[in-house]
DSSP file (Angstrom, degrees, kcal/mol; ACC not computed):
  #  RESIDUE AA STRUCTURE BP1 BP2  ACC     N-H-->O    O-->H-N    N-H-->O    O-->H-N    TCO  KAPPA ALPHA  PHI   PSI    X-CA   Y-CA   Z-CA
    1    1 A M              0   0    0      0, 0.0    89,-0.1     0, 0.0     2,-0.1   0.000 360.0 360.0 360.0 133.3    0.0    0.0    0.0
    2    2 A A        -     0   0    0      1,-0.1    89,-0.2    87,-0.1     3,-0.1  -0.321 360.0-127.4 -78.1 159.9    1.4    3.4   -1.0
    3    3 A D  S    S+     0   0    0     87,-1.1     2,-0.3     1,-0.2    88,-0.2   0.741  98.2  21.7 -75.3 -24.9    1.8    6.4    1.3
    4    4 A L  E    S-a   91   0A   0     86,-1.1    88,-3.0     2,-0.0     2,-0.4  -0.996  70.5-162.5-145.4 138.5   -0.2    8.6   -1.1
    5    5 A T  E     -a   92   0A   0     -2,-0.3     2,-0.5    86,-0.2    88,-0.2  -0.989   3.5-168.1-129.6 133.4   -2.7    7.6   -3.8
    6    6 A I  E     -a   93   0A   0     86,-2.8    88,-3.1    -2,-0.4     2,-1.0  -0.981  13.2-150.8-116.9 126.4   -4.0    9.7   -6.7
    7    7 A H  E     -a   94   0A   0     -2,-0.5     2,-0.3    86,-0.2    88,-0.1  -0.820  25.3-144.8 -97.3  96.8   -7.0    8.5   -8.6
    8    8 A A  E     +a   95   0A   0     86,-2.0    88,-0.5    -2,-1.0    20,-0.3  -0.451  34.6 167.2 -74.6 123.6   -6.3    9.9  -12.1
    9    9 A A  E    S+     0   0A   0     18,-2.6    91,-2.4    -2,-0.3     2,-0.3   0.662  75.5  29.9 -95.4 -26.4   -9.2   11.1  -14.1
   10   10 A Y  E     -aB 100  27A   0     17,-2.2    17,-2.7    89,-0.2     2,-0.3  -0.967  59.7-174.5-135.8 147.6   -6.9   12.9  -16.6
   11   11 A A  E     - B   0  26A   0     89,-2.0     2,-0.3    -2,-0.3    15,-0.2  -0.950  12.6-176.0-132.9 157.4   -3.4   12.5  -17.9
   12   12 A S  E     - B   0  25A   0     13,-2.3    13,-2.4    -2,-0.3     2,-0.4  -0.998  21.8-158.2-154.1 154.1   -1.5   14.9  -20.1
   13   13 A V  E     + B   0  24A   0     -2,-0.3     2,-0.4    11,-0.2    11,-0.2  -0.984  23.2 175.6-131.7 120.6    1.8   15.3  -22.0
   14   14 A V  E     - B   0  23A   0      9,-2.8     9,-3.2    -2,-0.4     2,-0.7  -0.990  21.2-157.7-132.9 127.3    2.7   18.9  -22.9
   15   15 A E  E     - B   0  22A   0     -2,-0.4     2,-1.0     7,-0.2     7,-0.2  -0.919  10.8-162.9 -99.6 114.2    5.9   20.2  -24.6
   16   16 A D  E  >> - B   0  21A   0      5,-3.2     5,-1.8    -2,-0.7     4,-1.7  -0.819   8.1-177.1 -98.8  96.9    6.2   23.9  -23.7
   17   17 A E  T  45S+     0   0    0     -2,-1.0    -1,-0.2     1,-0.2     5,-0.1   0.812  79.8  60.0 -66.7 -30.3    8.7   25.1  -26.2
   18   18 A D  T  45S+     0   0    0      1,-0.2    -1,-0.2    -3,-0.1    -2,-0.1   0.906 118.0  30.3 -63.4 -41.0    8.8   28.6  -24.7
   19   19 A E  T  45S-     0   0    0     -3,-0.3    -2,-0.2     2,-0.2    -1,-0.2   0.609 105.8-128.1 -91.1 -14.1   10.0   27.2  -21.4
   20   20 A G  T  <5 +     0   0    0     -4,-1.7    23,-2.1     1,-0.2     2,-0.3   0.825  65.2 128.2  71.1  32.1   11.9   24.3  -23.0
   21   21 A L  E   < -BC  16  42A   0     -5,-1.8    -5,-3.2    21,-0.3     2,-0.5  -0.920  54.0-144.3-127.2 147.6   10.2   21.8  -20.8
   22   22 A L  E     -BC  15  41A   0     19,-3.6    19,-2.2    -2,-0.3     2,-0.4  -0.931  20.4-163.3-103.3 129.9    8.2   18.6  -21.1
   23   23 A F  E     -BC  14  40A   0     -9,-3.2    -9,-2.8    -2,-0.5     2,-0.5  -0.964  10.2-177.0-116.8 130.5    5.4   18.1  -18.6
   24   24 A I  E     +BC  13  39A   0     15,-2.5    15,-3.0    -2,-0.4     2,-0.3  -0.992  19.6 174.9-124.4 121.3    3.7   14.7  -17.9
   25   25 A G  E     -BC  12  38A   0    -13,-2.4   -13,-2.3    -2,-0.5     2,-0.4  -0.919  28.7-163.6-134.5 155.4    0.9   14.9  -15.5
   26   26 A F  E     -BC  11  37A   0     11,-2.4    11,-2.5    -2,-0.3     2,-0.4  -0.995  21.1-173.8-132.6 125.8   -1.9   12.9  -13.9
   27   27 A A  E     -BC  10  36A   0    -17,-2.7   -18,-2.6    -2,-0.4   -17,-2.2  -0.950  29.7-148.3-128.5 144.0   -4.7   14.7  -12.1
   28   28 A Q  S    S-     0   0    0      7,-2.9     2,-0.3    -2,-0.4     8,-0.1   0.765  84.3 -14.8 -76.1 -26.6   -7.6   13.6  -10.1
   29   29 A G  S    S-     0   0    0      6,-0.5    -1,-0.1     2,-0.2   -19,-0.1  -0.896  70.9 -94.7-160.0-172.9   -9.8   16.4  -11.4
   30   30 A E  S    S+     0   0    0     -2,-0.3     2,-0.1    -3,-0.1    -1,-0.0   0.607  86.8  96.6 -93.2 -13.9   -9.8   19.7  -13.2
   31   31 A E  S >  S-     0   0    0      1,-0.1     3,-1.5     4,-0.0    -2,-0.2  -0.471  78.9-123.2 -80.1 150.3   -9.7   22.0  -10.1
   32   32 A E  T 3  S+     0   0    0      1,-0.3    -1,-0.1    -2,-0.1    -3,-0.0   0.777 109.3  54.2 -61.7 -28.7   -6.4   23.5   -8.9
   33   33 A D  T 3  S+     0   0    0      2,-0.1    -1,-0.3    21,-0.0     3,-0.1   0.384  85.6 104.3 -91.6   5.6   -6.8   22.0   -5.4
   34   34 A E  S <  S-     0   0    0     -3,-1.5    19,-0.1     1,-0.1    -5,-0.1  -0.601  84.0 -89.2 -86.8 149.6   -7.4   18.4   -6.6
   35   35 A P        +     0   0    0      0, 0.0    -7,-2.9     0, 0.0    -6,-0.5  -0.177  55.0 164.0 -58.6 144.9   -4.6   15.9   -6.2
   36   36 A Y  E     -C   27   0A   0     -9,-0.2    17,-1.8    -8,-0.1     2,-0.4  -0.977  31.7-142.8-153.3 163.5   -2.0   15.5   -9.0
   37   37 A A  E     -CD  26  52A   0    -11,-2.5   -11,-2.4    -2,-0.3     2,-0.4  -0.998  23.4-170.7-128.8 134.5    1.4   14.1   -9.9
   38   38 A L  E     -CD  25  51A   0     13,-2.8    13,-2.4    -2,-0.4     2,-0.4  -0.991  12.3-166.2-135.2 130.2    3.6   16.0  -12.2
   39   39 A F  E     -CD  24  50A   0    -15,-3.0   -15,-2.5    -2,-0.4     2,-0.4  -0.928  12.3-173.3-110.2 137.1    6.9   15.1  -13.9
   40   40 A R  E     +CD  23  49A   0      9,-2.6     9,-3.2    -2,-0.4   -17,-0.2  -0.997  10.0 162.2-136.9 130.6    8.9   17.9  -15.6
   41   41 A Q  E     -C   22   0A   0    -19,-2.2   -19,-3.6    -2,-0.4     7,-0.1  -0.995  45.7 -95.9-144.5 145.8   12.1   17.6  -17.7
   42   42 A P  E >   -C   21   0A   0      0, 0.0     3,-2.2     0, 0.0   -21,-0.3  -0.389  41.4-118.5 -57.1 141.8   14.0   19.8  -20.2
   43   43 A I  T 3  S+     0   0    0    -23,-2.1   -22,-0.1     1,-0.3     3,-0.1   0.839 113.3  51.9 -55.8 -37.4   12.8   18.9  -23.7
   44   44 A G  T 3  S-     0   0    0    -24,-0.3    -1,-0.3     1,-0.3     2,-0.1   0.424 124.1 -94.4 -80.2   2.6   16.3   17.8  -24.7
   45   45 A G    <   +     0   0    0     -3,-2.2    -1,-0.3     2,-0.1    67,-0.0  -0.402  67.5 124.2 106.1 172.6   16.6   15.5  -21.7
   46   46 A G        -     0   0    0     -2,-0.1    -1,-0.0    -3,-0.1     0, 0.0  -0.813  62.7  -9.6 128.8-170.0   18.2   15.9  -18.3
   47   47 A P        -     0   0    0      0, 0.0     2,-0.5     0, 0.0    -2,-0.1  -0.235  62.7-131.4 -64.1 149.0   17.0   15.6  -14.7
   48   48 A V        -     0   0    0     -7,-0.1    13,-2.8    15,-0.1    14,-0.5  -0.885   8.8-150.4-105.4 128.4   13.4   15.1  -13.9
   49   49 A W  E     -DE  40  60A   0     -9,-3.2    -9,-2.6    -2,-0.5     2,-0.4  -0.841  16.6-168.9 -91.2 131.5   11.5   17.2  -11.4
   50   50 A F  E     +DE  39  59A   0      9,-2.2     9,-2.0    -2,-0.5     2,-0.3  -0.988   9.5 171.5-123.8 131.5    8.6   15.2   -9.7
   51   51 A S  E     -DE  38  58A   0    -13,-2.4   -13,-2.8    -2,-0.4     2,-0.4  -0.969  18.8-151.8-138.8 156.9    6.0   16.8   -7.5
   52   52 A V  E    S-D   37   0A   0      5,-2.4     2,-0.5     2,-0.6   -15,-0.2  -0.987  72.2 -27.2-132.9 120.7    2.7   15.8   -5.9
   53   53 A N  S    S+     0   0    0    -17,-1.8     2,-0.3    -2,-0.4   -16,-0.1   0.157 130.2  27.7  69.7 -19.6   -0.2   18.1   -5.1
   54   54 A D  S >  S-     0   0    0     -2,-0.5     3,-1.8     3,-0.3    -2,-0.6  -0.933  77.8-118.6-168.5 143.1    2.0   21.2   -4.7
   55   55 A E  T 3  S+     0   0    0     -2,-0.3     3,-0.2     1,-0.3    -1,-0.1   0.773 113.8  64.2 -59.2 -25.4    5.3   22.4   -6.1
   56   56 A D  T 3  S+     0   0    0      1,-0.2     2,-1.0    -3,-0.1    -1,-0.3   0.737  93.7  63.4 -70.7 -21.9    6.6   22.4   -2.5
   57   57 A F  S <  S+     0   0    0     -3,-1.8    -5,-2.4    -5,-0.2    -3,-0.3  -0.605  94.4  78.8-101.6  71.2    6.2   18.6   -2.3
   58   58 A G  E     -E   51   0A   0     -2,-1.0     2,-0.3    26,-0.3    -7,-0.2  -0.981  49.3-170.0-164.4 169.4    8.7   17.8   -5.0
   59   59 A A  E >   -E   50   0A   0     -9,-2.0    -9,-2.2    -2,-0.3     3,-0.7  -0.978  31.6-100.3-164.3 156.6   12.3   17.3   -5.9
   60   60 A E  E 3  S+E   49   0A   0     -2,-0.3   -11,-0.3   -11,-0.2    -2,-0.0  -0.642 105.0   6.4 -82.2 140.6   14.7   16.8   -8.8
   61   61 A D  T 3  S+     0   0    0    -13,-2.8    -1,-0.2    -2,-0.3   -12,-0.1   0.856  87.8 136.4  56.5  39.7   15.9   13.3   -9.5
   62   62 A A    <   +     0   0    0     -3,-0.7    16,-3.2   -14,-0.5     2,-0.5   0.682  35.7  95.8 -89.1 -20.0   13.5   12.0   -6.8
   63   63 A V  E     +F   77   0A   0    -15,-0.2    14,-0.2    14,-0.2     3,-0.1  -0.622  40.0 174.1 -83.5 120.8   12.2    8.9   -8.6
   64   64 A L  E     -     0   0A   0     12,-3.0     2,-0.3    -2,-0.5    13,-0.2   0.866  68.0 -16.1 -86.3 -44.9   13.9    5.7   -7.8
   65   65 A S  E     -F   76   0A   0     11,-1.7    11,-2.7    52,-0.0     2,-0.4  -0.990  49.9-145.4-157.3 160.9   11.6    3.4   -9.8
   66   66 A I  E     -F   75   0A   0     50,-2.4     2,-0.4    -2,-0.3     9,-0.2  -0.998  17.7-172.2-131.3 128.0    8.2    3.2  -11.5
   67   67 A A  E     -F   74   0A   0      7,-2.3     7,-2.6    -2,-0.4     2,-0.4  -0.923   7.4-153.9-119.1 146.9    6.2   -0.1  -11.6
   68   68 A R  E     +F   73   0A   0     -2,-0.4     2,-0.2     5,-0.2     5,-0.2  -0.963  20.9 157.3-122.2 137.4    3.0   -0.7  -13.5
   69   69 A D  E >   -F   72   0A   0      3,-2.5     3,-1.0    -2,-0.4    -2,-0.0  -0.761  60.8 -74.1-138.8-170.7    0.3   -3.1  -12.7
   70   70 A A  T 3  S+     0   0    0      1,-0.2     3,-0.1    -2,-0.2    25,-0.0   0.730 128.9  50.9 -62.7 -22.7   -3.4   -3.5  -13.6
   71   71 A R  T 3  S-     0   0    0      1,-0.2    24,-2.3    23,-0.1     2,-0.4   0.678 119.0 -97.2 -90.5 -18.3   -4.4   -0.7  -11.2
   72   72 A G  E <   -FG  69  94A   0     -3,-1.0    -3,-2.5    22,-0.3     2,-0.3  -0.995  61.6 -20.6 144.7-137.6   -1.9    1.9  -12.5
   73   73 A L  E     -FG  68  93A   0     20,-2.5    20,-2.9    -2,-0.4     2,-0.5  -0.854  36.0-156.8-117.3 146.9    1.6    3.1  -11.5
   74   74 A T  E     -FG  67  92A   0     -7,-2.6    -7,-2.3    -2,-0.3     2,-0.6  -0.985  12.3-159.6-121.2 119.9    3.6    3.0   -8.3
   75   75 A I  E     -FG  66  91A   0     16,-3.3    16,-2.5    -2,-0.5     2,-0.5  -0.872   3.5-161.1 -98.6 122.0    6.3    5.6   -7.9
   76   76 A T  E     -FG  65  90A   0    -11,-2.7   -12,-3.0    -2,-0.6   -11,-1.7  -0.917  13.3-144.0-104.8 128.2    9.0    4.7   -5.4
   77   77 A L  E     -F   63   0A   0     12,-2.8   -14,-0.2    -2,-0.5     5,-0.1  -0.565  22.9-100.2 -91.8 152.7   11.1    7.7   -4.3
   78   78 A R    >>  -     0   0    0    -16,-3.2     3,-2.5    -2,-0.2     4,-0.5  -0.489  36.0-121.3 -64.7 137.8   14.8    7.8   -3.5
   79   79 A P  G >4 S+     0   0    0      0, 0.0     3,-1.0     0, 0.0     4,-0.3   0.830 110.6  60.2 -54.3 -35.0   15.2    7.6    0.3
   80   80 A E  G 34 S+     0   0    0      1,-0.2     4,-0.1     2,-0.1     3,-0.1   0.580 107.2  47.5 -71.8  -6.3   17.0   10.9    0.5
   81   81 A H  G X> S+     0   0    0     -3,-2.5     3,-1.0   -19,-0.2     4,-0.5   0.444  78.6  96.1-111.6  -1.8   14.0   12.7   -1.0
   82   82 A V  G X<>S+     0   0    0     -3,-1.0     5,-2.2    -4,-0.5     3,-1.3   0.836  79.9  60.2 -62.7 -30.9   11.1   11.4    1.1
   83   83 A A  G >45S+     0   0    0     -4,-0.3     3,-1.4     1,-0.3    -1,-0.3   0.853  98.1  59.5 -62.9 -32.5   11.2   14.4    3.4
   84   84 A S  G <45S+     0   0    0     -3,-1.0   -26,-0.3     1,-0.3    -1,-0.3   0.657 105.9  49.6 -68.7 -14.9   10.4   16.6    0.4
   85   85 A F  G X<5S-     0   0    0     -3,-1.3     3,-1.0    -4,-0.5    -1,-0.3  -0.035 129.1 -91.4-113.6  28.7    7.2   14.6   -0.1
   86   86 A G  T < 5S-     0   0    0     -3,-1.4    -3,-0.2     1,-0.2    -2,-0.1   0.827  83.1 -57.9  65.9  31.2    5.9   14.8    3.4
   87   87 A W  T 3 <S+     0   0    0     -5,-2.2     2,-0.5     1,-0.3    -1,-0.2   0.605  97.0 145.3  71.8  16.3    7.7   11.6    4.3
   88   88 A A    <   -     0   0    0     -3,-1.0    -1,-0.3    -6,-0.6    -3,-0.2  -0.727  25.6-178.8 -80.3 129.7    5.8    9.6    1.6
   89   89 A A        +     0   0    0     -2,-0.5   -12,-2.8     1,-0.2     2,-0.4   0.678  68.6  33.5-100.7 -24.1    8.1    7.0    0.1
   90   90 A T  E     - G   0  76A   0    -14,-0.2   -87,-1.1   -89,-0.1   -86,-1.1  -0.992  61.6-165.2-135.4 143.4    5.7    5.6   -2.5
   91   91 A I  E     -aG   4  75A   0    -16,-2.5   -16,-3.3    -2,-0.4     2,-0.4  -0.993   9.5-153.4-127.4 124.6    3.0    7.2   -4.5
   92   92 A D  E     -aG   5  74A   0    -88,-3.0   -86,-2.8    -2,-0.4     2,-0.6  -0.827   2.4-163.1 -95.6 134.9    0.3    5.2   -6.3
   93   93 A I  E     -aG   6  73A   0    -20,-2.9   -20,-2.5    -2,-0.4     2,-0.4  -0.943  14.9-149.2-114.8 105.7   -1.3    6.7   -9.4
   94   94 A R  E     -aG   7  72A   0    -88,-3.1   -86,-2.0    -2,-0.6     2,-0.5  -0.632  16.7-174.1 -79.3 125.3   -4.5    4.8  -10.1
   95   95 A I  E     +a    8   0A   0    -24,-2.3   -86,-0.1    -2,-0.4    -2,-0.0  -0.980   4.8 176.7-126.4 120.6   -5.3    4.6  -13.8
   96   96 A G  E >   -     0   0A   0    -88,-0.5     3,-1.8    -2,-0.5     6,-0.1  -0.580  49.6 -90.3-113.9 179.1   -8.5    3.1  -15.1
   97   97 A P  E 3  S+     0   0A   0      0, 0.0     5,-0.1     0, 0.0    -1,-0.0   0.733 125.3  57.9 -62.6 -20.9  -10.1    2.8  -18.5
   98   98 A Q  E 3  S+     0   0A   0    -90,-0.1     2,-0.6     2,-0.1    -3,-0.0   0.538  75.4 115.0 -85.6  -7.2  -11.8    6.1  -17.9
   99   99 A T  E X  S-     0   0A   0     -3,-1.8     3,-1.4   -89,-0.1     4,-0.3  -0.528  70.4-127.9 -71.0 112.8   -8.5    8.0  -17.4
  100  100 A E  E 3  S-a   10   0A   0    -91,-2.4   -89,-2.0    -2,-0.6    -1,-0.1  -0.401  81.6  -4.1 -66.5 130.4   -8.3   10.4  -20.3
  101  101 A D  T 3> S+     0   0    0    -91,-0.2     4,-1.7    -2,-0.2    -1,-0.2   0.690  85.3 139.9  63.2  24.1   -5.0   10.3  -22.3
  102  102 A A  H <>  +     0   0    0     -3,-1.4     4,-2.7     1,-0.2     5,-0.2   0.903  65.8  54.8 -64.2 -42.3   -3.4    7.8  -20.0
  103  103 A A  H  > S+     0   0    0     -4,-0.3     4,-2.3     1,-0.2    -1,-0.2   0.900 108.4  49.0 -60.7 -41.5   -1.7    5.7  -22.7
  104  104 A Q  H  > S+     0   0    0      2,-0.2     4,-2.0     1,-0.2    -1,-0.2   0.910 113.0  47.0 -63.7 -43.2    0.1    8.8  -24.1
  105  105 A A  H  X S+     0   0    0     -4,-1.7     4,-2.1     2,-0.2    -2,-0.2   0.896 111.8  49.8 -68.0 -40.4    1.3    9.8  -20.6
  106  106 A I  H  X S+     0   0    0     -4,-2.7     4,-2.1     2,-0.2    -2,-0.2   0.913 110.4  50.6 -65.3 -41.9    2.5    6.3  -19.8
  107  107 A A  H  X S+     0   0    0     -4,-2.3     4,-1.9    -5,-0.2    -1,-0.2   0.900 109.8  50.8 -61.4 -40.6    4.4    6.1  -23.1
  108  108 A A  H  X S+     0   0    0     -4,-2.0     4,-2.2     1,-0.2    -1,-0.2   0.889 107.8  52.5 -65.1 -38.9    6.0    9.5  -22.4
  109  109 A L  H  X S+     0   0    0     -4,-2.1     4,-3.1     2,-0.2     5,-0.4   0.896 106.8  53.2 -63.7 -39.4    7.1    8.2  -19.0
  110  110 A H  H  X S+     0   0    0     -4,-2.1     4,-2.1     1,-0.2    -1,-0.2   0.919 110.3  48.2 -59.1 -42.9    8.7    5.2  -20.6
  111  111 A D  H  < S+     0   0    0     -4,-1.9    -2,-0.2     1,-0.2    -1,-0.2   0.896 116.8  42.0 -64.4 -40.6   10.7    7.5  -22.9
  112  112 A V  H  < S+     0   0    0     -4,-2.2    -2,-0.2     1,-0.1    -1,-0.2   0.917 125.1  31.3 -73.2 -45.2   11.8    9.7  -20.0
  113  113 A F  H >< S+     0   0    0     -4,-3.1     3,-2.0     1,-0.2     4,-0.2   0.663  77.5 169.1 -96.7 -17.3   12.7    7.1  -17.4
  114  114 A G  G >< S+     0   0    0     -4,-2.1     3,-1.7    -5,-0.4    -1,-0.2  -0.167  70.3  22.5  49.3-112.5   13.8    4.2  -19.6
  115  115 A E  G 3  S+     0   0    0      1,-0.3    -1,-0.3     3,-0.1    -2,-0.1   0.708 121.5  55.7 -66.1 -23.1   15.5    1.5  -17.5
  116  116 A I  G <  S+     0   0    0     -3,-2.0   -50,-2.4     1,-0.3    -1,-0.3   0.523 111.9  46.0 -88.6  -1.6   13.8    2.5  -14.2
  117  117 A F  S <  S-     0   0    0     -3,-1.7    -1,-0.3    -4,-0.2    -3,-0.1  -0.669  86.4-161.4-132.7  78.5   10.3    2.1  -15.8
  118  118 A P              0   0    0      0, 0.0   -50,-0.1     0, 0.0    -3,-0.1  -0.256 360.0 360.0 -64.4 147.9   10.5   -1.2  -17.7
  119  119 A A              0   0    0     -9,-0.1    -4,-0.0    -5,-0.0    -9,-0.0   0.467 360.0 360.0 -70.1 360.0    8.0   -1.8  -20.5
């Protein structure tokens, strides 16, 4: 059981050329105060910033591994970064058939994380 769970209704992949960043996100709803998980990386590659629910609960190079099962994704954080996430060591992102654009977001995560998110 994860320390934090997000039930994703929406997923997205956005390349912001003005900022030079790739954003991959999973959100529970459309409102700003609803739970979300966000991955951010420079478009050309580089370190990934991961945050949950608030920019204050995030860190660069925080993801140790990503596992996928029938319920969605489990993000395991590097031990040295758990304090940045309110002492959460694992985050579950529940993805169901109703999660909009989930396949695109999962494919983008595979591209970004490679070996720590096996296909």
